[in-house]
PAZADO-784466 format. One record per residue (C-alpha): x, y, z. Coordinates in nm, 4 decimals. Example, Ala and Ser with C-alpha at 12.3 -4.5 7.8 and 13.67 -1.06 7.14 Angstrom:
! PAZADO-784466
+----------+----------+----------+
!       xx !       yy !       zz !
+----------+----------+----------+
!   1.2300 !  -0.4500 !   0.7800 !
!   1.3670 !  -0.1060 !   0.7140 !
+----------+----------+----------+
END
This chain:
! PAZADO-784466
+----------+----------+----------+
!       xx !       yy !       zz !
+----------+----------+----------+
!   7.8729 !  10.4977 !  16.4223 !
!   7.6723 !  10.6946 !  16.1694 !
!   7.3930 !  10.4939 !  16.0109 !
!   7.3557 !  10.4622 !  15.6287 !
!   7.0318 !  10.6630 !  15.6423 !
!   7.2123 !  10.9492 !  15.8183 !
!   7.4801 !  10.9477 !  15.5497 !
!   7.2117 !  10.9585 !  15.2814 !
!   7.0560 !  11.2671 !  15.4379 !
!   7.3914 !  11.4463 !  15.4116 !
!   7.4158 !  11.4030 !  15.0314 !
!   7.3570 !  11.7503 !  14.8801 !
!   7.0523 !  11.8137 !  14.6658 !
!   7.1096 !  11.8804 !  14.2962 !
!   7.0205 !  12.2505 !  14.3338 !
!   7.2885 !  12.2876 !  14.6011 !
!   7.5424 !  12.1071 !  14.3839 !
!   7.4570 !  12.3332 !  14.0895 !
!   7.5099 !  12.6390 !  14.3066 !
!   7.8473 !  12.5059 !  14.4191 !
!   7.9464 !  12.4355 !  14.0575 !
!   7.8382 !  12.7767 !  13.9248 !
!   8.1623 !  12.9629 !  14.0169 !
!   8.3774 !  12.6939 !  13.8562 !
!   8.4543 !  12.8040 !  13.4963 !
!   8.4969 !  12.4556 !  13.3452 !
!   8.1638 !  12.3345 !  13.4846 !
!   7.9752 !  12.6596 !  13.4288 !
!   8.0607 !  12.6394 !  13.0577 !
!   7.8878 !  12.3023 !  13.0193 !
!   7.5301 !  12.2644 !  12.8880 !
!   7.3034 !  12.2655 !  13.1937 !
!   7.1387 !  11.9316 !  13.1105 !
!   7.4775 !  11.7596 !  13.0839 !
!   7.5980 !  11.9076 !  13.4134 !
!   7.2786 !  11.8068 !  13.5933 !
!   7.3087 !  11.4530 !  13.4563 !
!   7.6720 !  11.4195 !  13.5730 !
!   7.5906 !  11.5589 !  13.9182 !
!   7.3004 !  11.3150 !  13.9524 !
!   7.5262 !  11.0252 !  13.8566 !
!   7.7868 !  11.1430 !  14.1086 !
!   7.5268 !  11.1723 !  14.3839 !
!   7.3962 !  10.8258 !  14.2973 !
!   7.7494 !  10.6862 !  14.3220 !
!   7.7915 !  10.8358 !  14.6710 !
!   7.4467 !  10.7050 !  14.7667 !
!   7.5409 !  10.3531 !  14.6550 !
!   7.8571 !  10.3561 !  14.8660 !
!   7.6655 !  10.4875 !  15.1663 !
!   7.4081 !  10.2099 !  15.1361 !
!   7.6940 !   9.9603 !  15.1218 !
!   7.8094 !  10.0850 !  15.4610 !
!   8.1220 !  10.2606 !  15.3329 !
!   8.2641 !  10.5797 !  15.4810 !
!   8.1814 !  10.8461 !  15.2217 !
!   8.2561 !  11.2142 !  15.1783 !
!   7.9237 !  11.3882 !  15.1115 !
!   8.0487 !  11.7466 !  15.0834 !
!   7.9547 !  11.9312 !  14.7630 !
!   8.3238 !  11.9504 !  14.6692 !
!   8.3598 !  11.5711 !  14.6933 !
!   8.0463 !  11.5032 !  14.4862 !
!   8.1545 !  11.7601 !  14.2271 !
!   8.4942 !  11.5885 !  14.2130 !
!   8.3200 !  11.2610 !  14.1236 !
!   8.1136 !  11.4429 !  13.8587 !
!   8.4357 !  11.5817 !  13.7074 !
!   8.5784 !  11.2294 !  13.6763 !
!   8.2557 !  11.1106 !  13.5161 !
!   8.2712 !  11.3986 !  13.2687 !
!   8.6313 !  11.3152 !  13.1800 !
!   8.5367 !  10.9526 !  13.1203 !
!   8.2317 !  11.0527 !  12.9111 !
!   8.4561 !  11.2612 !  12.6865 !
!   8.6944 !  10.9750 !  12.6127 !
!   8.6415 !  10.7950 !  12.2801 !
!   8.5374 !  10.4340 !  12.3150 !
!   8.6813 !  10.3245 !  11.9794 !
!   9.0543 !  10.3881 !  12.0029 !
!   9.3940 !  10.2459 !  11.9229 !
!   9.5405 !   9.9646 !  12.1326 !
!   9.8723 !   9.7812 !  12.1432 !
!   9.8204 !   9.4191 !  12.0408 !
!  10.0609 !   9.2037 !  12.2427 !
!   9.8483 !   8.8881 !  12.2068 !
!  10.0243 !   8.7596 !  11.8958 !
!   9.6907 !   8.7092 !  11.7170 !
!   9.7538 !   8.8900 !  11.3899 !
!   9.3948 !   8.9196 !  11.2651 !
!   9.2375 !   8.9704 !  11.6069 !
!   8.8670 !   9.0215 !  11.5323 !
!   8.8003 !   9.1987 !  11.8632 !
!   9.0916 !   9.4359 !  11.7982 !
!   8.9846 !   9.5341 !  11.4465 !
!   9.1575 !   9.2650 !  11.2370 !
!   9.4072 !   9.3965 !  10.9825 !
!   9.5885 !   9.7203 !  11.0752 !
!   9.6165 !   9.9512 !  10.7768 !
!   9.9385 !  10.0263 !  10.5912 !
!  10.0940 !  10.3714 !  10.5831 !
!   9.9726 !  10.4305 !  10.2271 !
!   9.6161 !  10.3239 !  10.3162 !
!   9.6110 !  10.5572 !  10.6186 !
!   9.7365 !  10.8453 !  10.4070 !
!   9.4634 !  10.7889 !  10.1494 !
!   9.1967 !  10.7946 !  10.4227 !
!   9.3375 !  11.1122 !  10.5776 !
!   9.3412 !  11.2844 !  10.2370 !
!   8.9797 !  11.1949 !  10.1580 !
!   8.8630 !  11.2946 !  10.5092 !
!   8.9829 !  11.6530 !  10.4699 !
!   8.7018 !  11.7679 !  10.2451 !
!   8.5107 !  11.6723 !   9.9340 !
!   8.6220 !  11.3893 !   9.7102 !
!   8.5710 !  11.2280 !   9.3707 !
!   8.3572 !  10.9510 !   9.5255 !
!   8.1087 !  10.9464 !   9.2376 !
!   8.2526 !  11.2113 !   9.0089 !
!   8.4507 !  11.1494 !   8.6896 !
!   8.7179 !  11.4183 !   8.6543 !
!   8.7833 !  11.3300 !   8.2885 !
!   8.4255 !  11.3822 !   8.1735 !
!   8.3061 !  11.6216 !   8.4416 !
!   8.0029 !  11.3993 !   8.4884 !
!   7.8736 !  11.1538 !   8.7450 !
!   8.0937 !  10.8486 !   8.7951 !
!   8.0725 !  10.5324 !   9.0052 !
!   8.2364 !  10.4714 !   9.3410 !
!   8.3448 !  10.1236 !   9.2365 !
!   8.5691 !  10.2588 !   8.9589 !
!   8.8320 !  10.3633 !   9.2154 !
!   8.9205 !  10.0019 !   9.2914 !
!   8.7601 !   9.7722 !   9.0313 !
!   9.0269 !   9.7922 !   8.7599 !
!   9.3135 !   9.7467 !   9.0055 !
!   9.1433 !   9.4522 !   9.1734 !
!   9.0742 !   9.2962 !   8.8340 !
!   9.4396 !   9.3334 !   8.7388 !
!   9.5558 !   9.1729 !   9.0642 !
!   9.3087 !   8.8837 !   9.0582 !
!   9.2778 !   8.8152 !   8.6856 !
!   8.9022 !   8.8691 !   8.7081 !
!   8.6970 !   9.0133 !   8.4222 !
!   8.5293 !   9.2513 !   8.6661 !
!   8.5081 !   9.3242 !   9.0388 !
!   8.2502 !   9.4707 !   9.2741 !
!   8.3052 !   9.5733 !   9.6368 !
!   8.0530 !   9.5845 !   9.9237 !
!   8.0833 !   9.6330 !  10.2989 !
!   8.1838 !   9.2792 !  10.4039 !
!   8.2100 !   8.9252 !  10.2723 !
!   7.8778 !   8.8068 !  10.4191 !
!   7.7078 !   9.0935 !  10.2330 !
!   7.8921 !   8.9898 !   9.9189 !
!   7.7640 !   8.6323 !   9.9462 !
!   7.4108 !   8.7555 !  10.0134 !
!   7.4198 !   8.9886 !   9.7111 !
!   7.5451 !   8.7126 !   9.4823 !
!   7.2745 !   8.4714 !   9.5961 !
!   7.0002 !   8.7361 !   9.5893 !
!   7.0886 !   8.8466 !   9.2371 !
!   7.1523 !   8.5047 !   9.0845 !
!   6.9403 !   8.2595 !   9.2819 !
!   6.6469 !   8.4256 !   9.4580 !
!   6.3475 !   8.1884 !   9.4504 !
!   6.5648 !   7.9068 !   9.3162 !
!   6.7989 !   7.6373 !   9.4481 !
!   7.1703 !   7.6525 !   9.5337 !
!   7.3674 !   7.3331 !   9.5900 !
!   7.6195 !   7.3187 !   9.8776 !
!   7.8176 !   7.0320 !  10.0283 !
!   7.7113 !   6.9458 !  10.3841 !
!   8.0729 !   6.9647 !  10.4907 !
!   8.0770 !   7.3337 !  10.3957 !
!   7.7722 !   7.4619 !  10.5842 !
!   7.9842 !   7.6655 !  10.8214 !
!   7.9299 !   7.9362 !  11.0792 !
!   8.1259 !   8.2398 !  10.9648 !
!   8.1423 !   8.4190 !  11.2994 !
!   7.9058 !   8.6098 !  11.5256 !
!   7.6523 !   8.3217 !  11.4943 !
!   7.6024 !   8.3989 !  11.1231 !
!   7.5769 !   8.0755 !  10.9294 !
!   7.5788 !   7.9917 !  10.5593 !
!   7.2238 !   7.8444 !  10.5680 !
!   7.0926 !   8.1610 !  10.7373 !
!   7.2630 !   8.3937 !  10.4893 !
!   7.1185 !   8.1840 !  10.2092 !
!   6.7698 !   8.1966 !  10.3591 !
!   6.7880 !   8.5765 !  10.3820 !
!   6.8881 !   8.5941 !  10.0153 !
!   6.5694 !   8.4119 !   9.9141 !
!   6.7576 !   8.1125 !   9.7716 !
!   6.6763 !   7.7560 !   9.8707 !
!   6.9594 !   7.5489 !  10.0135 !
!   7.0102 !   7.2024 !   9.8681 !
!   7.2528 !   7.0012 !  10.0807 !
!   7.4525 !   6.7222 !   9.9194 !
!   7.6937 !   6.4594 !  10.0447 !
!   7.7841 !   6.4083 !  10.4095 !
!   7.9793 !   6.6049 !  10.6667 !
!   8.3070 !   6.4380 !  10.5748 !
!   8.2572 !   6.3197 !  10.2155 !
!   8.0923 !   6.4725 !   9.9107 !
!   8.1411 !   6.3358 !   9.5603 !
!   8.0777 !   6.4817 !   9.2151 !
!   7.7816 !   6.2508 !   9.1621 !
!   7.6154 !   6.4037 !   9.4734 !
!   7.6133 !   6.7399 !   9.2966 !
!   7.5044 !   6.5855 !   8.9663 !
!   7.2061 !   6.4077 !   9.1214 !
!   7.0917 !   6.7289 !   9.2945 !
!   7.0792 !   6.9399 !   8.9776 !
!   6.7266 !   7.0009 !   8.8564 !
!   6.5176 !   7.2503 !   8.6600 !
!   6.5111 !   7.4934 !   8.9561 !
!   6.8861 !   7.4865 !   9.0242 !
!   7.0426 !   7.8330 !   8.9997 !
!   7.4018 !   7.7819 !   9.1128 !
!   7.6612 !   7.5676 !   9.2865 !
!   7.8228 !   7.7239 !   9.5936 !
!   8.1595 !   7.6142 !   9.7261 !
!   8.2639 !   7.7371 !  10.0730 !
!   8.6384 !   7.7436 !  10.1337 !
!   8.7611 !   7.6028 !  10.4662 !
!   8.9263 !   7.9285 !  10.5687 !
!   8.8162 !   7.9055 !  10.9326 !
!   8.7916 !   7.5319 !  10.9977 !
!   8.9367 !   7.1933 !  10.9021 !
!   8.7783 !   6.8553 !  10.8445 !
!   9.0503 !   6.5925 !  10.8590 !
!   9.0682 !   6.2149 !  10.8374 !
!   8.8293 !   6.0165 !  10.6168 !
!   8.7270 !   6.3045 !  10.3883 !
!   8.6623 !   6.3803 !  10.0216 !
!   8.5485 !   6.6698 !   9.8027 !
!   8.5339 !   6.6731 !   9.4215 !
!   8.8255 !   6.8434 !   9.2520 !
!   8.7736 !   7.1888 !   9.1059 !
!   8.8029 !   7.0793 !   8.7437 !
!   8.5226 !   6.8240 !   8.7806 !
!   8.2969 !   7.0679 !   8.9642 !
!   8.3604 !   7.3442 !   8.7096 !
!   8.2938 !   7.1072 !   8.4202 !
!   7.9654 !   6.9983 !   8.5791 !
!   7.8574 !   7.3600 !   8.6306 !
!   7.9398 !   7.4478 !   8.2680 !
!   7.7600 !   7.1397 !   8.1395 !
!   7.4388 !   7.2593 !   8.3047 !
!   7.4900 !   7.6316 !   8.2447 !
!   7.5231 !   7.7096 !   8.6159 !
!   7.7503 !   7.9667 !   8.7804 !
!   8.0087 !   7.8138 !   9.0140 !
!   8.0496 !   8.0461 !   9.3131 !
!   8.3107 !   8.0252 !   9.5857 !
!   8.2925 !   8.1941 !   9.9237 !
!   8.6668 !   8.2119 !   9.9846 !
!   8.6223 !   8.3674 !  10.3276 !
!   8.9518 !   8.5244 !  10.4256 !
!   9.0947 !   8.5628 !  10.0771 !
!   9.4423 !   8.6730 !   9.9753 !
!   9.6017 !   8.8200 !   9.6642 !
!   9.9189 !   8.6214 !   9.7247 !
!   9.9193 !   8.2633 !   9.8498 !
!  10.0190 !   8.2186 !  10.2137 !
!  10.1856 !   7.9010 !  10.3412 !
!  10.2574 !   7.8070 !  10.7022 !
!  10.2649 !   7.4944 !  10.9177 !
!  10.1558 !   7.2692 !  10.6313 !
!   9.8584 !   7.4907 !  10.5408 !
!   9.8289 !   7.6776 !  10.2130 !
!   9.5833 !   7.9618 !  10.1647 !
!   9.5322 !   8.0009 !   9.7871 !
!   9.5370 !   8.3325 !   9.6052 !
!   9.2107 !   8.4617 !   9.4557 !
!   9.3633 !   8.4433 !   9.1066 !
!   9.4245 !   8.0700 !   9.1575 !
!   9.0606 !   8.0094 !   9.2480 !
!   8.9344 !   8.1955 !   8.9410 !
!   9.1810 !   8.0054 !   8.7228 !
!   9.0509 !   7.6814 !   8.8758 !
!   8.7094 !   7.7452 !   8.7208 !
!   8.5167 !   7.9595 !   8.9695 !
!   8.2821 !   8.2064 !   8.8016 !
!   8.2605 !   8.4309 !   9.1073 !
!   8.4795 !   8.4422 !   9.4182 !
!   8.3886 !   8.6437 !   9.7284 !
!   8.6386 !   8.7293 !  10.0026 !
!   8.7150 !   8.9694 !  10.2875 !
!   8.9237 !   9.2843 !  10.2673 !
!   9.0383 !   9.2995 !  10.6301 !
!   9.1908 !   8.9552 !  10.6717 !
!   9.4816 !   8.8071 !  10.4765 !
!   9.4286 !   9.0738 !  10.2100 !
!   9.5484 !   9.3234 !  10.4719 !
!   9.3103 !   9.6137 !  10.4056 !
!   8.9889 !   9.7603 !  10.5512 !
!   8.6657 !   9.5726 !  10.6141 !
!   8.5103 !   9.5026 !  10.2758 !
!   8.3510 !   9.2242 !  10.0771 !
!   8.5162 !   9.1796 !   9.7389 !
!   8.3400 !   8.9934 !   9.4565 !
!   8.5619 !   8.9003 !   9.1634 !
!   8.4773 !   8.7049 !   8.8510 !
!   8.2959 !   8.7077 !   8.5213 !
!   8.1537 !   9.0340 !   8.3969 !
!   7.8182 !   8.8847 !   8.2961 !
!   7.7475 !   8.8033 !   8.6620 !
!   7.9038 !   9.1191 !   8.8089 !
!   7.6756 !   9.3253 !   8.5797 !
!   7.3723 !   9.1529 !   8.7346 !
!   7.5007 !   9.2327 !   9.0837 !
!   7.5482 !   9.5990 !   8.9927 !
!   7.1846 !   9.6259 !   8.8865 !
!   7.0463 !   9.4622 !   9.2005 !
!   6.8689 !   9.6986 !   9.4479 !
!   7.0377 !   9.5322 !   9.7485 !
!   7.3698 !   9.6787 !   9.6381 !
!   7.2770 !  10.0267 !   9.7584 !
!   7.2035 !   9.8962 !  10.1092 !
!   7.5416 !   9.7256 !  10.1441 !
!   7.7623 !   9.9592 !   9.9408 !
!   8.1098 !  10.0559 !  10.0548 !
!   8.1692 !  10.4070 !  10.1957 !
!   8.4281 !  10.6627 !  10.0846 !
!   8.6740 !  10.6146 !  10.3735 !
!   8.6794 !  10.2386 !  10.3267 !
!   8.7265 !  10.2882 !   9.9546 !
!   9.0205 !  10.5191 !  10.0229 !
!   9.1828 !  10.2614 !  10.2524 !
!   9.1180 !   9.9856 !  10.0012 !
!   9.2688 !  10.1895 !   9.7182 !
!   9.5754 !  10.2601 !   9.9304 !
!   9.6179 !   9.8896 !  10.0027 !
!   9.5875 !   9.8076 !   9.6332 !
!   9.8582 !  10.0624 !   9.5561 !
!  10.0802 !   9.8778 !   9.8047 !
!  10.0323 !   9.5611 !   9.6002 !
!  10.0835 !   9.7360 !   9.2677 !
!  10.3601 !   9.9859 !   9.3460 !
!  10.5180 !   9.8850 !   9.6746 !
!  10.6520 !   9.5792 !   9.8504 !
!  10.3415 !   9.4218 !  10.0034 !
!  10.5359 !   9.1736 !  10.2171 !
!  10.6926 !   9.4740 !  10.3927 !
!  10.4394 !   9.7540 !  10.3417 !
!  10.1210 !   9.5719 !  10.4456 !
!  10.1329 !   9.5010 !  10.8209 !
!   9.9444 !   9.1709 !  10.8103 !
!  10.1701 !   9.0293 !  10.5380 !
!  10.4772 !   9.1367 !  10.7315 !
!  10.3563 !   9.0043 !  11.0679 !
!  10.2542 !   8.6638 !  10.9334 !
!  10.5863 !   8.6073 !  10.7644 !
!  10.8337 !   8.7575 !  11.0135 !
!  11.1016 !   8.4954 !  11.0665 !
!  11.1819 !   8.3441 !  11.4048 !
!  11.5238 !   8.5080 !  11.4292 !
!  11.3787 !   8.8585 !  11.3928 !
!  11.1069 !   8.7818 !  11.6492 !
!  11.3659 !   8.6475 !  11.8930 !
!  11.5664 !   8.9675 !  11.8541 !
!  11.2566 !   9.1800 !  11.9164 !
!  11.1741 !   8.9788 !  12.2279 !
!  11.5289 !   9.0215 !  12.3569 !
!  11.4993 !   9.3978 !  12.2978 !
!  11.1742 !   9.4152 !  12.4955 !
!  11.3202 !   9.2039 !  12.7777 !
!  11.6184 !   9.4403 !  12.7951 !
!  11.3845 !   9.7420 !  12.8160 !
!  11.1908 !   9.5826 !  13.1016 !
!  11.4827 !   9.4168 !  13.2772 !
!  11.5801 !   9.7131 !  13.4972 !
!  11.2278 !   9.7897 !  13.6198 !
!  11.2004 !   9.7264 !  13.9948 !
!  10.9331 !   9.4794 !  14.0976 !
!  10.9281 !   9.2860 !  13.7702 !
!  11.0822 !   8.9512 !  13.6779 !
!  11.1121 !   8.9174 !  13.3011 !
!  11.2391 !   8.6574 !  13.0586 !
!  11.2328 !   8.5733 !  12.6895 !
!  11.0099 !   8.2759 !  12.6048 !
!  10.9324 !   8.0765 !  12.2910 !
!  10.5636 !   8.0685 !  12.2093 !
!  10.3071 !   8.0091 !  11.9368 !
!  10.1039 !   8.2800 !  11.7606 !
!   9.7842 !   8.2501 !  11.5560 !
!   9.6667 !   8.4150 !  11.2351 !
!   9.3186 !   8.4668 !  11.3828 !
!   9.0214 !   8.6291 !  11.2118 !
!   8.8887 !   8.3032 !  11.0690 !
!   9.2012 !   8.2487 !  10.8611 !
!   9.4523 !   7.9639 !  10.8468 !
!   9.2726 !   7.7355 !  11.0974 !
!   9.4852 !   7.5378 !  11.3448 !
!   9.8037 !   7.6864 !  11.1990 !
!  10.0739 !   7.7430 !  11.4607 !
!  10.3123 !   8.0299 !  11.3948 !
!  10.6300 !   7.9749 !  11.5989 !
!  10.7304 !   8.2953 !  11.7711 !
!  10.8860 !   8.4654 !  12.0703 !
!  10.7724 !   8.6877 !  12.3514 !
!  10.8456 !   8.8132 !  12.7002 !
!  10.7032 !   8.6804 !  13.0251 !
!  10.6706 !   8.9439 !  13.2987 !
!  10.5711 !   8.8783 !  13.6604 !
!  10.5086 !   9.1507 !  13.9153 !
!  10.6203 !   9.1049 !  14.2762 !
!  10.3423 !   9.3365 !  14.3919 !
!  10.0466 !   9.2696 !  14.1599 !
!   9.8653 !   8.9574 !  14.0479 !
!   9.8715 !   8.8943 !  13.6748 !
!   9.4957 !   8.9573 !  13.6584 !
!   9.5296 !   9.2944 !  13.8342 !
!   9.8231 !   9.3993 !  13.6150 !
!   9.6382 !   9.2946 !  13.2976 !
!   9.3353 !   9.5014 !  13.3993 !
!   9.5484 !   9.8099 !  13.4668 !
!   9.7220 !   9.7748 !  13.1292 !
!   9.3828 !   9.7437 !  12.9646 !
!   9.2556 !  10.0629 !  13.1325 !
!   9.5415 !  10.2866 !  13.0147 !
!   9.4882 !  10.5823 !  12.7796 !
!   9.6706 !  10.3669 !  12.5227 !
!   9.5601 !  10.0168 !  12.6288 !
!   9.8024 !   9.7249 !  12.6091 !
!   9.6241 !   9.3952 !  12.5397 !
!   9.8235 !   9.0941 !  12.6624 !
!   9.7904 !   8.7268 !  12.7382 !
!   9.7907 !   8.5986 !  13.0975 !
!   9.9631 !   8.2678 !  13.1662 !
!  10.0867 !   8.1017 !  13.4872 !
!  10.0149 !   8.4202 !  13.6879 !
!  10.2343 !   8.6243 !  13.4564 !
!  10.1876 !   8.8615 !  13.1662 !
!  10.2874 !   8.7286 !  12.8262 !
!  10.3843 !   8.9840 !  12.5604 !
!  10.3924 !   8.8203 !  12.2156 !
!  10.6133 !   9.0460 !  12.0015 !
!  10.4832 !   8.9379 !  11.6575 !
!  10.2461 !   9.2358 !  11.6202 !
!  10.4576 !   9.4914 !  11.8084 !
!  10.6468 !   9.7867 !  11.6582 !
!  10.9520 !   9.9589 !  11.8048 !
!  10.7212 !  10.2306 !  11.9370 !
!  10.5041 !   9.9682 !  12.1040 !
!  10.8046 !   9.8293 !  12.2917 !
!  10.8745 !  10.1705 !  12.4419 !
!  10.5064 !  10.2132 !  12.5337 !
!  10.5065 !   9.8770 !  12.7123 !
!  10.8103 !   9.9771 !  12.9166 !
!  10.6361 !  10.3008 !  13.0113 !
!  10.3199 !  10.1139 !  13.1048 !
!  10.4991 !   9.8699 !  13.3357 !
!  10.7055 !  10.1517 !  13.4872 !
!  10.3813 !  10.3348 !  13.5653 !
!  10.2394 !  10.0242 !  13.7333 !
!  10.5555 !  10.0019 !  13.9452 !
!  10.5211 !  10.3660 !  14.0478 !
!  10.1568 !  10.3161 !  14.1462 !
!  10.2466 !  10.0270 !  14.3732 !
!  10.5502 !  10.1965 !  14.5337 !
!  10.4574 !  10.3532 !  14.8725 !
+----------+----------+----------+
END
């Protein structure tokens, strides 16, 4: 038997590999440095298999074949579309809210060339990027003015930096939350330069706790909405009217980090997510919220409220560092047009997915099961299941739904899931009881056909 060291000696040198690649038009056209790098990686891969005692082909043609596969993989985009069969509507890892048709069209239009990002067509002079969305957002929320930045955490930081840097902000202990990715309210506040003043306890905070904490260095009261968590049982928080009255009495802005945020209230499983307009009407001076959650648009941090405070935010130097870009603005404007001109419960994917009734989901699951039912090597069945809103919205809310369970007679569920994940158009599924679980809540008719094609391809791969 040939020893590993003998196999290593047979691996061609890079110069020899380059000579073998020279007559090949596709490889000869590549930049030399890129080709050398791919050939080195291919040779290293063969070397690793040889050291592991595997039988390897060390001919130049074999090594070049590996380099070709590496080149093909290097040319594939990493950020690409997937089919979400998990049932998690606002799946953070999968990009949260998918954009509506109108939002996608607005992005495509702006991408084609130059745009009116900061140009006023009426006057022929410089404009402001925020004008494209501010008036429409104000109309939809009832706010005096609106400002948009790149995400909600940035919005909170801007508000605190502009209104409370070097001063104190009062927050209930029960609202000192982690907002995802290990970012926490106290840390965001520290970065803004404001000093956190905690009041009350984890489960109970009363109006007198806020009142006792107000002093000459108090700059604001911050309320953090429980959009991604629940505290239940023996709990208490002061009502909005009392908190707003206290803030007005002391001349303090009352700020709410609404987290997810929605233009239209959402109710499910005993949980109600209030609309932004309701929070402003309840006495909040500023409300910050996300654009890519229940709102149903692109990633953005939206700050709505009183003009006197928004004007201060506009003048703050931090705004330039966290400003929204033109493509996000285009998507946001398209989403706003859905709310103003269209039927948001149908046109905006997130709104539609969250509120699809059980009968429609059952029909979609039956359709998928029928598409998969004649595939050899698969046992399929329609199953009732529970979906989640996800994305730090509507915590512990169960959305009754339907899906399809599929078990392969040739592949383990883990192996099948990995193969689906590695497709050109990946299908992301749940695995349960050694079967694949396709939740149909987030699937389109086109997705159903893609899933059939994906499982058919797996069957073909496993057929001798």
